[in-house]
PyMOL Python script that loads the backbone (N, CA, C, O; Angstrom):
from pymol import cmd

cmd.read_pdbstr("""\
ATOM      1  N   MET A   1      68.433 289.401 -50.482  1.00  0.00           N
ATOM      2  CA  MET A   1      68.246 289.526 -49.047  1.00  0.00           C
ATOM      3  C   MET A   1      67.545 288.290 -48.475  1.00  0.00           C
ATOM      4  O   MET A   1      67.956 287.770 -47.438  1.00  0.00           O
ATOM      5  N   ILE A   2      66.487 287.817 -49.149  1.00  0.00           N
ATOM      6  CA  ILE A   2      65.754 286.637 -48.693  1.00  0.00           C
ATOM      7  C   ILE A   2      66.647 285.402 -48.743  1.00  0.00           C
ATOM      8  O   ILE A   2      66.612 284.556 -47.849  1.00  0.00           O
ATOM      9  N   GLN A   3      67.443 285.315 -49.800  1.00  0.00           N
ATOM     10  CA  GLN A   3      68.355 284.196 -49.947  1.00  0.00           C
ATOM     11  C   GLN A   3      69.399 284.205 -48.820  1.00  0.00           C
ATOM     12  O   GLN A   3      69.736 283.154 -48.275  1.00  0.00           O
ATOM     13  N   GLN A   4      69.892 285.361 -48.487  1.00  0.00           N
ATOM     14  CA  GLN A   4      70.867 285.493 -47.423  1.00  0.00           C
ATOM     15  C   GLN A   4      70.245 285.109 -46.068  1.00  0.00           C
ATOM     16  O   GLN A   4      70.887 284.441 -45.256  1.00  0.00           O
ATOM     17  N   MET A   5      69.005 285.529 -45.832  1.00  0.00           N
ATOM     18  CA  MET A   5      68.315 285.179 -44.586  1.00  0.00           C
ATOM     19  C   MET A   5      68.103 283.670 -44.493  1.00  0.00           C
ATOM     20  O   MET A   5      68.261 283.075 -43.427  1.00  0.00           O
ATOM     21  N   SER A   6      67.750 283.071 -45.602  1.00  0.00           N
ATOM     22  CA  SER A   6      67.555 281.622 -45.643  1.00  0.00           C
ATOM     23  C   SER A   6      68.871 280.901 -45.337  1.00  0.00           C
ATOM     24  O   SER A   6      68.891 279.938 -44.570  1.00  0.00           O
ATOM     25  N   PHE A   7      69.940 281.358 -45.922  1.00  0.00           N
ATOM     26  CA  PHE A   7      71.258 280.779 -45.674  1.00  0.00           C
ATOM     27  C   PHE A   7      71.640 280.913 -44.202  1.00  0.00           C
ATOM     28  O   PHE A   7      72.129 279.959 -43.598  1.00  0.00           O
ATOM     29  N   LEU A   8      71.422 282.082 -43.631  1.00  0.00           N
ATOM     30  CA  LEU A   8      71.749 282.292 -42.215  1.00  0.00           C
ATOM     31  C   LEU A   8      70.896 281.416 -41.307  1.00  0.00           C
ATOM     32  O   LEU A   8      71.376 280.904 -40.295  1.00  0.00           O
ATOM     33  N   GLN A   9      69.634 281.248 -41.674  1.00  0.00           N
ATOM     34  CA  GLN A   9      68.750 280.373 -40.890  1.00  0.00           C
ATOM     35  C   GLN A   9      69.254 278.925 -40.924  1.00  0.00           C
ATOM     36  O   GLN A   9      69.259 278.241 -39.900  1.00  0.00           O
ATOM     37  N   LYS A  10      69.673 278.468 -42.095  1.00  0.00           N
ATOM     38  CA  LYS A  10      70.213 277.118 -42.226  1.00  0.00           C
ATOM     39  C   LYS A  10      71.505 276.964 -41.429  1.00  0.00           C
ATOM     40  O   LYS A  10      71.745 275.925 -40.815  1.00  0.00           O
ATOM     41  N   GLN A  11      72.322 277.991 -41.443  1.00  0.00           N
ATOM     42  CA  GLN A  11      73.555 277.961 -40.654  1.00  0.00           C
ATOM     43  C   GLN A  11      73.249 277.859 -39.164  1.00  0.00           C
ATOM     44  O   GLN A  11      73.898 277.104 -38.440  1.00  0.00           O
ATOM     45  N   LEU A  12      72.283 278.603 -38.724  1.00  0.00           N
ATOM     46  CA  LEU A  12      71.880 278.579 -37.324  1.00  0.00           C
ATOM     47  C   LEU A  12      71.368 277.192 -36.933  1.00  0.00           C
ATOM     48  O   LEU A  12      71.743 276.669 -35.883  1.00  0.00           O
ATOM     49  N   GLU A  13      70.536 276.607 -37.749  1.00  0.00           N
ATOM     50  CA  GLU A  13      70.021 275.257 -37.487  1.00  0.00           C
ATOM     51  C   GLU A  13      71.162 274.247 -37.438  1.00  0.00           C
ATOM     52  O   GLU A  13      71.203 273.391 -36.554  1.00  0.00           O
ATOM     53  N   TYR A  14      72.080 274.350 -38.384  1.00  0.00           N
ATOM     54  CA  TYR A  14      73.229 273.451 -38.415  1.00  0.00           C
ATOM     55  C   TYR A  14      74.063 273.599 -37.145  1.00  0.00           C
ATOM     56  O   TYR A  14      74.488 272.606 -36.555  1.00  0.00           O
ATOM     57  N   THR A  15      74.291 274.831 -36.734  1.00  0.00           N
ATOM     58  CA  THR A  15      75.074 275.087 -35.524  1.00  0.00           C
ATOM     59  C   THR A  15      74.395 274.485 -34.296  1.00  0.00           C
ATOM     60  O   THR A  15      75.060 273.901 -33.441  1.00  0.00           O
ATOM     61  N   LYS A  16      73.089 274.626 -34.209  1.00  0.00           N
ATOM     62  CA  LYS A  16      72.341 274.047 -33.091  1.00  0.00           C
ATOM     63  C   LYS A  16      72.439 272.525 -33.114  1.00  0.00           C
ATOM     64  O   LYS A  16      72.623 271.901 -32.070  1.00  0.00           O
ATOM     65  N   ASP A  17      72.320 271.932 -34.283  1.00  0.00           N
ATOM     66  CA  ASP A  17      72.440 270.482 -34.408  1.00  0.00           C
ATOM     67  C   ASP A  17      73.829 270.002 -33.986  1.00  0.00           C
ATOM     68  O   ASP A  17      73.967 269.000 -33.284  1.00  0.00           O
ATOM     69  N   MET A  18      74.839 270.724 -34.419  1.00  0.00           N
ATOM     70  CA  MET A  18      76.212 270.353 -34.064  1.00  0.00           C
ATOM     71  C   MET A  18      76.450 270.505 -32.564  1.00  0.00           C
ATOM     72  O   MET A  18      77.146 269.686 -31.963  1.00  0.00           O
ATOM     73  N   GLU A  19      75.893 271.521 -31.969  1.00  0.00           N
ATOM     74  CA  GLU A  19      76.020 271.718 -30.529  1.00  0.00           C
ATOM     75  C   GLU A  19      75.354 270.570 -29.774  1.00  0.00           C
ATOM     76  O   GLU A  19      75.895 270.084 -28.781  1.00  0.00           O
ATOM     77  N   GLN A  20      74.197 270.139 -30.235  1.00  0.00           N
ATOM     78  CA  GLN A  20      73.494 269.011 -29.609  1.00  0.00           C
ATOM     79  C   GLN A  20      74.313 267.725 -29.757  1.00  0.00           C
ATOM     80  O   GLN A  20      74.415 266.937 -28.817  1.00  0.00           O
ATOM     81  N   GLU A  21      74.882 267.523 -30.919  1.00  0.00           N
ATOM     82  CA  GLU A  21      75.712 266.340 -31.156  1.00  0.00           C
ATOM     83  C   GLU A  21      76.940 266.364 -30.248  1.00  0.00           C
ATOM     84  O   GLU A  21      77.321 265.336 -29.689  1.00  0.00           O
ATOM     85  N   TYR A  22      77.553 267.521 -30.103  1.00  0.00           N
ATOM     86  CA  TYR A  22      78.714 267.671 -29.228  1.00  0.00           C
ATOM     87  C   TYR A  22      78.344 267.326 -27.789  1.00  0.00           C
ATOM     88  O   TYR A  22      79.093 266.623 -27.110  1.00  0.00           O
ATOM     89  N   ARG A  23      77.207 267.810 -27.324  1.00  0.00           N
ATOM     90  CA  ARG A  23      76.759 267.494 -25.959  1.00  0.00           C
ATOM     91  C   ARG A  23      76.517 266.001 -25.802  1.00  0.00           C
ATOM     92  O   ARG A  23      76.856 265.413 -24.774  1.00  0.00           O
ATOM     93  N   SER A  24      75.935 265.395 -26.816  1.00  0.00           N
ATOM     94  CA  SER A  24      75.666 263.958 -26.774  1.00  0.00           C
ATOM     95  C   SER A  24      76.971 263.158 -26.679  1.00  0.00           C
ATOM     96  O   SER A  24      77.059 262.209 -25.899  1.00  0.00           O
ATOM     97  N   VAL A  25      77.958 263.528 -27.450  1.00  0.00           N
ATOM     98  CA  VAL A  25      79.247 262.841 -27.431  1.00  0.00           C
ATOM     99  C   VAL A  25      79.942 263.047 -26.077  1.00  0.00           C
ATOM    100  O   VAL A  25      80.528 262.112 -25.531  1.00  0.00           O
ATOM    101  N   ARG A  26      79.876 264.249 -25.548  1.00  0.00           N
ATOM    102  CA  ARG A  26      80.481 264.503 -24.232  1.00  0.00           C
ATOM    103  C   ARG A  26      79.808 263.676 -23.146  1.00  0.00           C
ATOM    104  O   ARG A  26      80.487 263.158 -22.260  1.00  0.00           O
ATOM    105  N   LYS A  27      78.489 263.544 -23.198  1.00  0.00           N
ATOM    106  CA  LYS A  27      77.759 262.732 -22.221  1.00  0.00           C
ATOM    107  C   LYS A  27      78.182 261.274 -22.345  1.00  0.00           C
ATOM    108  O   LYS A  27      78.426 260.607 -21.340  1.00  0.00           O
ATOM    109  N   TRP A  28      78.267 260.779 -23.582  1.00  0.00           N
ATOM    110  CA  TRP A  28      78.665 259.398 -23.810  1.00  0.00           C
ATOM    111  C   TRP A  28      80.076 259.163 -23.259  1.00  0.00           C
ATOM    112  O   TRP A  28      80.325 258.152 -22.602  1.00  0.00           O
ATOM    113  N   ASN A  29      80.989 260.088 -23.524  1.00  0.00           N
ATOM    114  CA  ASN A  29      82.355 259.957 -23.004  1.00  0.00           C
ATOM    115  C   ASN A  29      82.363 259.939 -21.480  1.00  0.00           C
ATOM    116  O   ASN A  29      83.083 259.148 -20.870  1.00  0.00           O
ATOM    117  N   HIS A  30      81.579 260.793 -20.875  1.00  0.00           N
ATOM    118  CA  HIS A  30      81.491 260.853 -19.417  1.00  0.00           C
ATOM    119  C   HIS A  30      80.959 259.528 -18.864  1.00  0.00           C
ATOM    120  O   HIS A  30      81.491 258.991 -17.893  1.00  0.00           O
ATOM    121  N   ASP A  31      79.912 259.016 -19.489  1.00  0.00           N
ATOM    122  CA  ASP A  31      79.331 257.746 -19.039  1.00  0.00           C
ATOM    123  C   ASP A  31      80.332 256.605 -19.180  1.00  0.00           C
ATOM    124  O   ASP A  31      80.467 255.786 -18.272  1.00  0.00           O
ATOM    125  N   MET A  32      81.033 256.544 -20.305  1.00  0.00           N
ATOM    126  CA  MET A  32      82.012 255.482 -20.526  1.00  0.00           C
ATOM    127  C   MET A  32      83.152 255.567 -19.511  1.00  0.00           C
ATOM    128  O   MET A  32      83.617 254.545 -19.006  1.00  0.00           O
ATOM    129  N   GLU A  33      83.591 256.764 -19.222  1.00  0.00           N
ATOM    130  CA  GLU A  33      84.646 256.943 -18.219  1.00  0.00           C
ATOM    131  C   GLU A  33      84.181 256.408 -16.863  1.00  0.00           C
ATOM    132  O   GLU A  33      84.938 255.728 -16.170  1.00  0.00           O
ATOM    133  N   ASN A  34      82.959 256.709 -16.493  1.00  0.00           N
ATOM    134  CA  ASN A  34      82.424 256.212 -15.219  1.00  0.00           C
ATOM    135  C   ASN A  34      82.317 254.688 -15.219  1.00  0.00           C
ATOM    136  O   ASN A  34      82.622 254.046 -14.214  1.00  0.00           O
ATOM    137  N   HIS A  35      81.890 254.110 -16.329  1.00  0.00           N
ATOM    138  CA  HIS A  35      81.818 252.647 -16.414  1.00  0.00           C
ATOM    139  C   HIS A  35      83.211 252.029 -16.255  1.00  0.00           C
ATOM    140  O   HIS A  35      83.377 251.032 -15.551  1.00  0.00           O
ATOM    141  N   LEU A  36      84.204 252.624 -16.909  1.00  0.00           N
ATOM    142  CA  LEU A  36      85.565 252.087 -16.803  1.00  0.00           C
ATOM    143  C   LEU A  36      86.110 252.208 -15.384  1.00  0.00           C
ATOM    144  O   LEU A  36      86.762 251.285 -14.896  1.00  0.00           O
ATOM    145  N   PHE A  37      85.857 253.315 -14.725  1.00  0.00           N
ATOM    146  CA  PHE A  37      86.289 253.464 -13.336  1.00  0.00           C
ATOM    147  C   PHE A  37      85.620 252.415 -12.447  1.00  0.00           C
ATOM    148  O   PHE A  37      86.259 251.834 -11.570  1.00  0.00           O
ATOM    149  N   SER A  38      84.334 252.181 -12.683  1.00  0.00           N
ATOM    150  CA  SER A  38      83.606 251.191 -11.889  1.00  0.00           C
ATOM    151  C   SER A  38      84.157 249.788 -12.121  1.00  0.00           C
ATOM    152  O   SER A  38      84.379 249.039 -11.169  1.00  0.00           O
ATOM    153  N   LEU A  39      84.378 249.434 -13.379  1.00  0.00           N
ATOM    154  CA  LEU A  39      84.945 248.117 -13.681  1.00  0.00           C
ATOM    155  C   LEU A  39      86.345 247.972 -13.108  1.00  0.00           C
ATOM    156  O   LEU A  39      86.699 246.915 -12.588  1.00  0.00           O
ATOM    157  N   ASN A  40      87.136 249.022 -13.201  1.00  0.00           N
ATOM    158  CA  ASN A  40      88.485 248.994 -12.643  1.00  0.00           C
ATOM    159  C   ASN A  40      88.446 248.737 -11.134  1.00  0.00           C
ATOM    160  O   ASN A  40      89.217 247.931 -10.614  1.00  0.00           O
ATOM    161  N   TYR A  41      87.549 249.424 -10.444  1.00  0.00           N
ATOM    162  CA  TYR A  41      87.414 249.229  -9.002  1.00  0.00           C
ATOM    163  C   TYR A  41      87.024 247.782  -8.683  1.00  0.00           C
ATOM    164  O   TYR A  41      87.622 247.148  -7.814  1.00  0.00           O
ATOM    165  N   LEU A  42      86.022 247.270  -9.389  1.00  0.00           N
ATOM    166  CA  LEU A  42      85.557 245.914  -9.115  1.00  0.00           C
ATOM    167  C   LEU A  42      86.646 244.872  -9.366  1.00  0.00           C
ATOM    168  O   LEU A  42      86.789 243.924  -8.594  1.00  0.00           O
ATOM    169  N   ILE A  43      87.405 245.042 -10.429  1.00  0.00           N
ATOM    170  CA  ILE A  43      88.477 244.089 -10.746  1.00  0.00           C
ATOM    171  C   ILE A  43      89.604 244.184  -9.717  1.00  0.00           C
ATOM    172  O   ILE A  43      90.100 243.160  -9.249  1.00  0.00           O
ATOM    173  N   ARG A  44      90.010 245.405  -9.360  1.00  0.00           N
ATOM    174  CA  ARG A  44      91.072 245.558  -8.354  1.00  0.00           C
ATOM    175  C   ARG A  44      90.646 245.035  -6.986  1.00  0.00           C
ATOM    176  O   ARG A  44      91.477 244.577  -6.202  1.00  0.00           O
ATOM    177  N   ALA A  45      89.348 245.105  -6.708  1.00  0.00           N
ATOM    178  CA  ALA A  45      88.821 244.588  -5.440  1.00  0.00           C
ATOM    179  C   ALA A  45      88.560 243.077  -5.542  1.00  0.00           C
ATOM    180  O   ALA A  45      88.035 242.465  -4.611  1.00  0.00           O
ATOM    181  N   LYS A  46      88.932 242.490  -6.682  1.00  0.00           N
ATOM    182  CA  LYS A  46      88.754 241.063  -6.953  1.00  0.00           C
ATOM    183  C   LYS A  46      87.298 240.637  -6.854  1.00  0.00           C
ATOM    184  O   LYS A  46      86.985 239.520  -6.442  1.00  0.00           O
ATOM    185  N   LYS A  47      86.423 241.546  -7.237  1.00  0.00           N
ATOM    186  CA  LYS A  47      84.988 241.252  -7.275  1.00  0.00           C
ATOM    187  C   LYS A  47      84.625 240.903  -8.723  1.00  0.00           C
ATOM    188  O   LYS A  47      83.874 241.613  -9.391  1.00  0.00           O
ATOM    189  N   TYR A  48      85.184 239.793  -9.170  1.00  0.00           N
ATOM    190  CA  TYR A  48      85.072 239.423 -10.572  1.00  0.00           C
ATOM    191  C   TYR A  48      83.635 239.116 -10.983  1.00  0.00           C
ATOM    192  O   TYR A  48      83.217 239.471 -12.084  1.00  0.00           O
ATOM    193  N   HIS A  49      82.887 238.467 -10.117  1.00  0.00           N
ATOM    194  CA  HIS A  49      81.489 238.158 -10.438  1.00  0.00           C
ATOM    195  C   HIS A  49      80.690 239.453 -10.622  1.00  0.00           C
ATOM    196  O   HIS A  49      79.896 239.577 -11.554  1.00  0.00           O
ATOM    197  N   GLU A  50      80.912 240.416  -9.718  1.00  0.00           N
ATOM    198  CA  GLU A  50      80.216 241.691  -9.823  1.00  0.00           C
ATOM    199  C   GLU A  50      80.635 242.454 -11.072  1.00  0.00           C
ATOM    200  O   GLU A  50      79.808 243.083 -11.733  1.00  0.00           O
ATOM    201  N   ALA A  51      81.940 242.394 -11.395  1.00  0.00           N
ATOM    202  CA  ALA A  51      82.434 243.070 -12.604  1.00  0.00           C
ATOM    203  C   ALA A  51      81.798 242.458 -13.849  1.00  0.00           C
ATOM    204  O   ALA A  51      81.393 243.174 -14.765  1.00  0.00           O
ATOM    205  N   ASP A  52      81.715 241.130 -13.874  1.00  0.00           N
ATOM    206  CA  ASP A  52      81.099 240.450 -15.015  1.00  0.00           C
ATOM    207  C   ASP A  52      79.623 240.822 -15.135  1.00  0.00           C
ATOM    208  O   ASP A  52      79.138 241.089 -16.234  1.00  0.00           O
ATOM    209  N   ALA A  53      78.912 240.840 -14.017  1.00  0.00           N
ATOM    210  CA  ALA A  53      77.491 241.206 -14.037  1.00  0.00           C
ATOM    211  C   ALA A  53      77.310 242.652 -14.490  1.00  0.00           C
ATOM    212  O   ALA A  53      76.401 242.962 -15.261  1.00  0.00           O
ATOM    213  N   TYR A  54      78.176 243.527 -14.009  1.00  0.00           N
ATOM    214  CA  TYR A  54      78.107 244.942 -14.393  1.00  0.00           C
ATOM    215  C   TYR A  54      78.358 245.102 -15.888  1.00  0.00           C
ATOM    216  O   TYR A  54      77.649 245.844 -16.568  1.00  0.00           O
ATOM    217  N   LEU A  55      79.361 244.410 -16.387  1.00  0.00           N
ATOM    218  CA  LEU A  55      79.676 244.483 -17.815  1.00  0.00           C
ATOM    219  C   LEU A  55      78.521 243.951 -18.658  1.00  0.00           C
ATOM    220  O   LEU A  55      78.194 244.527 -19.696  1.00  0.00           O
ATOM    221  N   LYS A  56      77.906 242.866 -18.223  1.00  0.00           N
ATOM    222  CA  LYS A  56      76.755 242.331 -18.960  1.00  0.00           C
ATOM    223  C   LYS A  56      75.615 243.343 -18.989  1.00  0.00           C
ATOM    224  O   LYS A  56      74.923 243.477 -19.998  1.00  0.00           O
ATOM    225  N   THR A  57      75.423 244.048 -17.888  1.00  0.00           N
ATOM    226  CA  THR A  57      74.379 245.072 -17.837  1.00  0.00           C
ATOM    227  C   THR A  57      74.673 246.190 -18.833  1.00  0.00           C
ATOM    228  O   THR A  57      73.789 246.629 -19.568  1.00  0.00           O
ATOM    229  N   ILE A  58      75.917 246.641 -18.847  1.00  0.00           N
ATOM    230  CA  ILE A  58      76.313 247.708 -19.779  1.00  0.00           C
ATOM    231  C   ILE A  58      76.098 247.252 -21.222  1.00  0.00           C
ATOM    232  O   ILE A  58      75.526 247.976 -22.037  1.00  0.00           O
ATOM    233  N   LEU A  59      76.565 246.038 -21.524  1.00  0.00           N
ATOM    234  CA  LEU A  59      76.455 245.536 -22.888  1.00  0.00           C
ATOM    235  C   LEU A  59      75.011 245.318 -23.304  1.00  0.00           C
ATOM    236  O   LEU A  59      74.675 245.485 -24.476  1.00  0.00           O
ATOM    237  N   SER A  60      74.155 244.948 -22.366  1.00  0.00           N
ATOM    238  CA  SER A  60      72.746 244.711 -22.704  1.00  0.00           C
ATOM    239  C   SER A  60      72.042 246.007 -23.109  1.00  0.00           C
ATOM    240  O   SER A  60      70.995 245.969 -23.755  1.00  0.00           O
ATOM    241  N   GLU A  61      72.610 247.148 -22.733  1.00  0.00           N
ATOM    242  CA  GLU A  61      72.019 248.440 -23.085  1.00  0.00           C
ATOM    243  C   GLU A  61      72.410 248.904 -24.486  1.00  0.00           C
ATOM    244  O   GLU A  61      71.841 249.859 -25.014  1.00  0.00           O
ATOM    245  N   LEU A  62      73.384 248.219 -25.082  1.00  0.00           N
ATOM    246  CA  LEU A  62      73.806 248.566 -26.440  1.00  0.00           C
ATOM    247  C   LEU A  62      72.846 247.974 -27.460  1.00  0.00           C
ATOM    248  O   LEU A  62      72.151 247.000 -27.170  1.00  0.00           O
ATOM    249  N   PRO A  63      72.803 248.556 -28.651  1.00  0.00           N
ATOM    250  CA  PRO A  63      72.002 247.948 -29.719  1.00  0.00           C
ATOM    251  C   PRO A  63      72.544 246.544 -30.024  1.00  0.00           C
ATOM    252  O   PRO A  63      73.750 246.329 -29.907  1.00  0.00           O
ATOM    253  N   PRO A  64      71.706 245.599 -30.403  1.00  0.00           N
ATOM    254  CA  PRO A  64      72.134 244.208 -30.615  1.00  0.00           C
ATOM    255  C   PRO A  64      73.337 244.062 -31.545  1.00  0.00           C
ATOM    256  O   PRO A  64      74.195 243.213 -31.304  1.00  0.00           O
ATOM    257  N   GLU A  65      73.415 244.862 -32.589  1.00  0.00           N
ATOM    258  CA  GLU A  65      74.526 244.724 -33.537  1.00  0.00           C
ATOM    259  C   GLU A  65      75.871 245.143 -32.956  1.00  0.00           C
ATOM    260  O   GLU A  65      76.912 244.864 -33.551  1.00  0.00           O
ATOM    261  N   LYS A  66      75.866 245.804 -31.810  1.00  0.00           N
ATOM    262  CA  LYS A  66      77.125 246.258 -31.200  1.00  0.00           C
ATOM    263  C   LYS A  66      77.498 245.458 -29.951  1.00  0.00           C
ATOM    264  O   LYS A  66      78.465 245.800 -29.271  1.00  0.00           O
ATOM    265  N   ARG A  67      76.755 244.411 -29.640  1.00  0.00           N
ATOM    266  CA  ARG A  67      76.980 243.656 -28.407  1.00  0.00           C
ATOM    267  C   ARG A  67      78.082 242.630 -28.501  1.00  0.00           C
ATOM    268  O   ARG A  67      78.595 242.197 -27.470  1.00  0.00           O
ATOM    269  N   THR A  68      78.463 242.226 -29.687  1.00  0.00           N
ATOM    270  CA  THR A  68      79.502 241.202 -29.823  1.00  0.00           C
ATOM    271  C   THR A  68      80.829 241.861 -30.146  1.00  0.00           C
ATOM    272  O   THR A  68      80.892 242.912 -30.784  1.00  0.00           O
ATOM    273  N   LEU A  69      81.869 241.223 -29.693  1.00  0.00           N
ATOM    274  CA  LEU A  69      83.216 241.762 -29.954  1.00  0.00           C
ATOM    275  C   LEU A  69      83.825 241.053 -31.131  1.00  0.00           C
ATOM    276  O   LEU A  69      84.955 241.354 -31.517  1.00  0.00           O
TER     277      LEU A  69
END
""", "prot")
cmd.dss("prot")
cmd.show_as("cartoon", "prot")
cmd.util.cbc("prot")
cmd.orient("prot")
């Protein structure tokens, strides 16, 4: 019985962790979609300087190892 309770507790913790990870990924996807819409608008409006500045701002928020292409 104790072993079963321990297993269920671990399952519950795992489920909570996975739910948090899912929310984090959904937020990241939402943010990226908004960034792409913003960049698309700036480029179509021929506001290239603003698009470049916006992109630099986005990239500066990434960890250093992910900033280069």
